[in-house]
C-alpha positions in Angstrom: 78.6 175.3 37.6 76.9 176.5 40.6 78.4 173.5 42.6 81.8 174.3 41.4 81.7 177.6 43.0 80.3 176.6 46.5 83.9 174.0 46.1 85.9 176.7 45.0 84.6 178.8 48.8 84.6 175.3 50.9 88.3 175.0 49.5 89.4 178.8 50.2 88.3 178.6 53.7 90.2 175.1 54.3 93.2 176.8 53.1 92.5 179.9 56.0 91.9 177.1 58.8 94.3 177.0 61.6 93.6 172.9 62.4 95.3 169.9 62.9 96.5 168.5 59.9 94.1 165.0 60.7 91.2 166.9 61.3 89.7 165.9 58.0 89.6 162.7 58.8 86.9 162.8 61.5 83.5 161.6 61.0 80.7 160.5 63.3 80.9 156.7 61.9 84.3 156.8 63.5 82.9 158.1 66.9 84.2 155.4 70.3 81.1 156.2 72.6 81.8 155.1 76.2 78.5 156.3 77.4 74.8 156.9 77.7 75.4 161.0 77.8 77.8 160.8 74.7 75.2 159.0 72.9 72.6 161.5 73.4 75.2 164.0 72.7 75.8 162.7 69.2 72.5 162.1 68.0 72.4 166.0 68.8 75.3 166.8 66.6 73.7 164.8 63.9 70.6 166.4 64.2 72.3 170.2 63.8 74.5 169.0 60.7 71.3 167.4 59.3 69.7 171.1 60.0 72.1 173.3 59.8 70.1 175.9 57.1 68.1 176.4 60.5 71.1 177.1 62.8 72.7 179.3 60.0 69.6 181.1 59.6 68.7 181.4 63.6 72.3 182.0 64.8 72.3 179.0 66.8 76.0 177.7 67.6 77.8 175.1 70.2 79.7 175.7 73.2 81.2 171.9 74.0 83.0 172.4 77.8 84.7 169.6 79.7 87.7 166.9 80.6 90.7 166.6 77.7 90.4 163.8 76.2 86.6 163.1 76.3 85.9 164.1 72.0 85.4 167.6 72.4 87.7 168.5 69.5 86.8 165.5 67.6 83.0 166.2 67.5 83.5 169.9 66.4 85.1 168.9 63.9 82.8 165.9 62.9 80.1 168.9 62.5 82.5 170.5 59.9 83.1 167.8 57.7 79.9 166.7 57.3 78.1 170.5 56.5 81.1 170.7 54.9 79.7 168.0 52.6 76.6 169.5 51.9 77.7 172.6 50.4 78.3 174.8 53.5 81.5 176.5 54.2 83.3 176.6 57.2 86.6 178.0 58.8 88.4 176.6 61.5 90.6 177.7 64.2 92.6 176.1 66.5 92.7 179.8 68.9 96.8 179.0 70.0 97.7 179.3 66.3 95.2 181.9 65.4 97.4 184.0 67.7 100.6 183.3 66.9 99.9 183.7 63.1 98.9 187.0 63.5 101.7 187.8 65.9 104.5 186.5 63.1 102.3 188.5 60.6 102.9 191.5 62.9 106.4 190.7 63.3 107.1 190.5 59.7 105.2 192.9 58.8 104.5 191.2 55.0 101.6 192.4 53.7 99.4 196.0 53.8 96.7 194.4 54.5 97.4 192.2 58.0 96.9 188.4 57.9 94.7 189.6 60.7 92.2 191.9 58.8 92.2 189.0 56.4 91.1 186.0 59.2 88.4 188.5 60.2 87.0 189.1 56.7 86.7 185.2 56.7 85.3 185.0 59.9 82.3 187.7 58.8 81.3 185.7 55.5 82.2 181.8 56.4 78.8 180.1 57.1 80.6 178.2 60.6 82.9 179.4 62.5 84.9 176.7 65.0 87.5 177.8 67.7 89.3 174.8 69.0 90.4 174.6 72.6 90.0 178.0 74.2 91.5 179.2 77.3 94.6 176.8 76.4 96.5 179.8 75.8 97.4 182.1 78.3 96.2 185.9 77.4 98.1 188.6 78.0 96.6 192.3 77.1 97.1 192.2 73.3 96.0 188.3 73.3 92.6 189.3 75.1 92.3 192.1 72.4 92.3 189.9 69.5 90.2 187.3 71.0 87.7 189.4 71.6 88.4 190.8 67.6 87.5 187.4 66.6 84.1 186.9 69.1 82.8 190.0 68.8 83.1 190.1 64.8 81.4 186.8 64.9 78.9 188.0 67.1 78.1 191.0 64.9 77.8 188.5 61.6 75.1 186.7 63.6 76.3 183.2 62.1 76.8 179.8 64.1 79.9 179.7 65.9 81.4 176.0 67.7 83.7 176.4 70.5 85.6 173.6 72.1 86.9 174.2 75.5 88.6 172.6 78.9 87.3 175.2 81.2 84.2 175.1 83.2 81.8 178.0 83.8 84.3 179.7 86.7 87.2 179.2 84.3 85.6 180.9 81.3 84.4 183.5 83.3 88.4 184.5 84.6 90.1 183.4 81.7 88.0 185.6 79.6 87.0 188.6 81.7 87.9 192.1 80.4 88.2 194.9 83.1 86.4 192.7 85.5 83.3 192.3 82.8 82.3 189.1 81.1 81.2 190.8 78.5 82.9 188.5 76.0 81.2 185.1 77.8 78.3 187.2 77.4 78.6 186.7 73.9 79.3 183.2 73.5 76.5 182.3 76.0 74.3 184.4 73.5 75.0 182.6 70.6 75.5 178.5 71.7 74.1 175.9 73.6 76.2 174.5 76.3 77.8 170.7 76.1 79.4 169.4 78.8 81.4 166.7 78.1 82.1 164.9 81.9 82.7 161.4 80.9 86.5 160.0 81.7 89.2 160.4 79.0 89.6 158.3 76.5 93.3 159.1 76.1 95.4 156.1 77.5 98.9 156.0 78.2 100.4 153.8 75.8 101.9 150.6 77.0 105.8 149.6 76.6 108.2 147.2 77.5 111.2 150.1 76.9 112.0 150.7 79.8 112.1 147.0 81.3 
């Protein structure tokens, strides 16, 4: 009975998630490691999943930053999928998709309770929140307010978050600056451990003879 309730909770948050369709297939066993540093990272990420109960109790999150194509989203998904198998709930957002979803909801005015309110309530409740690709979106004042609300709600919930971004420290500071203050980035730093992915992209240009 308890196991069925856990499965229902996990399924509920999966349905609320806004992610790429193949993210569920990302598992540690499929990792293609290109350097010793990445190997060190994957061992730490496995331990994080195995010891997630402690991470949840202590509010220990992860900030993955670095070059595109180095595996940040893949590893965030690996952790998310692994802890779900252990019975924990996960909510995953591609940030651009999240902003687009609540913007569409405001435009259509479908429900008395807004989509943003539903999602922020889930943000407060879920065991792990994953925000993918922070910094890829161009933020208007409206967008900045929504990103702040999202991260601030999680910060106040005192529960772990995983964030991936292609931006470096300076880029994040510039992207998340609010009225000359870095209070949003300060919240992120307070609840995450940084991992910098600085090896070459594993994405290769497809070879083709179509142009010959």
